[in-house]
C-alpha positions, 0 to 999 in steps of 0.5 A: 191213277190210284183207286181205293175202296171204302170201308173205314179207311184213312188215306194220307199223302204227303208231297213235299218238294217235288213236282207231282201229278196225282189222281185219286179215285175213292169208290164207296161201294158198301153201305156205311163205308167211311173214308178220310183223305188228308193231303199235304203239299209243300212246293218250292221253286218252279214245282208244279202239282196237278192233283185230281181227287174224285169221291164216288158214293155208290152206296147208301149212308156212306161218308167221306172227309177230304182235306188237302192243304198246300204251302207254296213258295217262290213260283210253285204251282198247284192245279187242284180238281176235286169232285164229290159224286153221289149217284141216284138213289144213294140216300144218306151220304155225307161228304165234305171236300176242303182245299186250303193254300197258304201262298208264300211266294210272289209268283205262286199260281193256284187253280182250285176247282171243287165241284159236286155232282149230286143225283140224289136229294137226301144227302149232305155234301159241301166243299170249300176252298181258301187261298191266302197269304200269312196274316201280317199282324201274326208275322209282326207279332212273332217278329216283335218276340224276337223271331226273324221274318223268315222264321216267323213265316215258316212257323206260321206255315208249320202251324197251317199244315199241322206240324207239331213240335217234338 
C-alpha cells in the first residue's frame, strides 16, 4: 500500500506490460489540500491488474481529481476499485474519480467498482466509468487513409491514453 498526503500534489503512475497490484490511499488532512492522481495501464497477454484507490477528505475545502485509463489487449484483466470518502463536517470538498478502459482483445475482463462514502451534505463529489471498444468508423477511416488495421487501432489507443507524437 502506498499512502500520500495532500498539499498541492500531482501523483502519476504508469503500469505498462506487467501484472500488478496497487493500493493507493490519499489523505487530504489540511484545509485547501489539492491532489491530482493520474494512472495509465497497458495490459497484454494474461496480465492481471488489481488497482485500489481511496481518496479521503479529512479537512474542509479539499479537492481531488483522479483519472485512471487502461488499454487492454488479448486476455488482460483489470479489477479497479475506487472510493471517495468525505468525513462528517468536511464541507466544501470537491472530488472526481474517473476510470476508462479501451478493450482491444476478445477475452479481456474488466471489473470496475467506483463508489462514494459521503457523510456531509455541502460537497461536490462524483465518479464515472466507461468501458468500450474502438469505434469501427474511426478504424475504417484510418484504414481508408492507407493505415493497416493494427496500426490504426494502436494509433487510437495512443490517442486514448494521451500519447503525444514527438
